[in-house]
N, C-alpha and C positions, 0 to 999 in steps of 0.2 A: 504494500500500500504506500502511495506517495505521501510525502510530508503534508501536502495540502489536504489530501483525503483524510489522513489521520487527524489533522486539525479540525476538519469539518465534522468528523465522527465524534470527537470530543466536545466540540461546541454544541452539537445537537443535544447532548446530555446536560450541558451546563448553561449555555448562553444562546438562546434560540435566534435572537436578532442577528448576532454575529454569524451564526451558522447559515442563516438565509443569505447573507451577503457573500459568504464563501461559496455556497452552492450556485449562486448566480454566475460565478466565474467558472465553475466546473462544467455546467451544462446539464441537460436532462438525464442522460444515461448515468452519470456519476451520482446525480441527485436521487435517482430511482434506487440505485444500489444502497446508498447510505440511509435513505428514509425507510427502505424495506427492513433494514437491520435494527432501526431505532424502535423504542417503545412507542406504541401508537399515539398516546397522548402527547408525547414530546414531538413526534413527527407531525402531528396536527398543528402544533404551535408554529413549527417551521413552515409548513405548507401555507398557512394563512398569511405569512409574511413575504412569500415569494412574489415576484412580479407576475401578473396574469399570464403572459406567454409561457413562462417557465412552469408555472403551476399547472396550466392546462397540458403542457407536454408531459409533465410528470404523471398526471392522472391517466393520460393515454397509454403510457408505458407500464404503469404499475399493474400487477395482477389484481383483478377485482377483489379477491380474498384479502389482499393487503390494503388496497385503496379504501374499501368499505370501513374497516375499523378506524383508519386514519381520519376519514371524513366525519365519523361519528364524534370526533373531538373538535371539529370546526363549527363555528356558529352556523345555524341553519341558513340564514341569508347568504353567507359567504359560500357555503357548500352548494347552494342552488346556482349561484353565479358561475362557479367552477364547472358544475355538471351541465349547465345549459348549452355550452359550446361543444359538448361531446356528441358523437353520433348516437342514435337511439339504442343500438344494441349494446355497446360498451357502457352507456349510461345505465341501462336497465340491469346489466350484470353487476355493476357496482352497488346500485340501490338494493339488489337482492342480498347483499352482504351487510346491510346497515340496519340499525335499530328501527323497528317499525314505526314508532311514534315520530322519529325524525324524518323518515321517508314520507309520511303523510304531510308533514310541514313543508318539505321540499317540493312535493307534488303540488301543494297549494300555491307555491311561488312560481313554479314553472308554467302554470296555466295562464299567468298574466304576461302581457307583452313586456319585453325588456325596457327598463327605465320607468315603468309605471309604478304608482304607489303600491299596487298589489305585489309587484316583483321586488320592491325595496323593503317591504315590511318583514318583521320577525313574527311568523304565525304562532309561535309558542309562548308569546308574552301572555302572562296569566290574566284570565278574566274570571270574575266571581259572580255567582247568581245573586240577584237582588233580594231574594227571600232567605238568604243565608244569614245566620247570626254572626256577630263579630267574632265570637269564640270559634265558630266553624270556619270562618274565613281565615283566621290566624292559623288554624290547623292546616288548611290548604296551602297557605303561604310557606309554612315550615316544610310541608311535604314536597312542594315544588319550588323551593327557594331559588333554583337556577333559572327559573322562568319568571320570577317575580321582579318587579321594578318599583321604584319609589311611587309612581302613580299606578294605582290598581283600578282596572276597568270593571264596571258592573254591567251585567247583561240580564235580560229577561230569560225566561225558560225557553223562549224561541230564539235565543242568542242575539236579540236586538240590543245594541249599545244604548244603555239608558242612563249611565252615570259614571262618575269617577271619584275616587278619594285617594288620599296619599297614605303611605304606610304609618306616618306619625299619627294621623287621625284615627286610624284603625287601632293602633296600640293604646291610645288614650280613651277609647270608647268602652262602655260597659259590655261585658261578654254576651249578654242576652239581647242587645239591641240589634235590629235588622239593618243590613247594609242600605236598604232603601230609605231608611230614616236619617242616615248621616251622609249619604253621597251627594255630590254636586250634580245636578241634573243638566242635561243637554250639553255634554262636553264637546269641545272642538274635535272634529274628525275630518277625514279626507276620503273621497271615494276611491276605490281600488283602481279605476280606470284613469285617474288623474295622471298627467305626465310629470316628468322630472321638474320642469319649470314651475308647475303648480305646487309641487312638494317644497321646493326651495323658497318660494315666496309666500307660503301659507302663513296667515296671521297668527295661527295658534302657537307657532314657535316663540312668540314673544312671552308666553306665559307657561309653556310646558316643555318638558325635556323628552317627551315621546308623543307621537301623534297617532291616535287610533285610526285604523283603516276599516272601512265598511263597504258592503256591496250596495247595489242600487236600492235594496229594500231596507238598508240600515243594519244589516246583520254584521256583527263584529267579526273581523277576519284576522286581526293581528295589529301590530303597532310598528311604526317606523321609529327606530331609536335615534337618539341625538347624535351618536357617533356616525350613523349613516348620513345624517344631514351634513356633518363636518366633512365626511369623505366626499360627498357630492360637491360641496363648496370648494374643496381642494382641487377636484377634477375640473370644475368650472374655471378656477383661477389659472390652472395649467393650460387649459384650452385657450383662454384669453391671451396668455403669454405667447402661445404658439401662433395665434392669429395676429398679434402685434408684430412678432418676428416676421411672419409672412408678409404682412402689410408693409413693413419697413423694406423688406427685400424687393417687393413689387414696386414700391415707391422709388427705390434706387434704380431698378431696371427701367422704370418709366422715364425717370429723369435722364438716364443715359440714352434711352431711345429717342426722347424728345430732343435732346441736344443734337443727336445725329441727324434727326429729321430737319431741324432748323439749319444745320450746316448744309444739308443737301438742297434746301430751298434757296438759301442765300448764295450758294455757289462758293467756289474757292475764293479765299481772300485775295485782293489785288496784290501783285508783286511789288516789292519795294522799288521805287524809281519809275513805276508806271509800266504798262504793257504796250504791245504794238497797237497801232491805231488801225 
């Protein structure tokens, strides 16, 4: 094993961000070999940090029996983004190796167009029934702590989004109180079909750190997390920088072309001392 590969192997176990940087230099074949040997949860942390082209290449080369457990450790929205670009057969082979609850969440994301609110949401963000007591809700939060956020969404038995409350309010309430009695009604939400621009400019971000997503009937589907918003903002800034660079290059090219055109129209400059008559 080369020194770089040895370093990458060690970094995967200790420092995932640095490991991702090293794997970017090694390429997909080496990354596949190293991630296949790593413990799945550590490999998942590294995969999440790889650039999209390399991450997609790695998933295409990893055996499904290896890729599935690794993707089980990746946030569901990120897993859906990575799987979306695969061909149907390899994608299904990987999904067959994954946790069933996570597969249902990923399937919910894949049914929405790329860039839509439905594709950007985390479908596993916890929602609680409005007729549950505070005590029952706290038990659900403890049971599903990995899917609970500071804002807790409240739904009817038909899964309609009817309210929201935060974790602090839940902790301070009496155990026998119903969620419907303490929730804030008519919370901000966004339809699943809304595009990326609508997500970025939604007024709800002024007051919340996650934005619930609903279908056309108001059924709760999941929530867009604040870190997703920040990622979209970063991508937008990068795109604008690229556009500015392109505009500057085109401007320089146009200036050079315009200068040449003016020279052609004006003709060659007169020679010093005058020309023939």
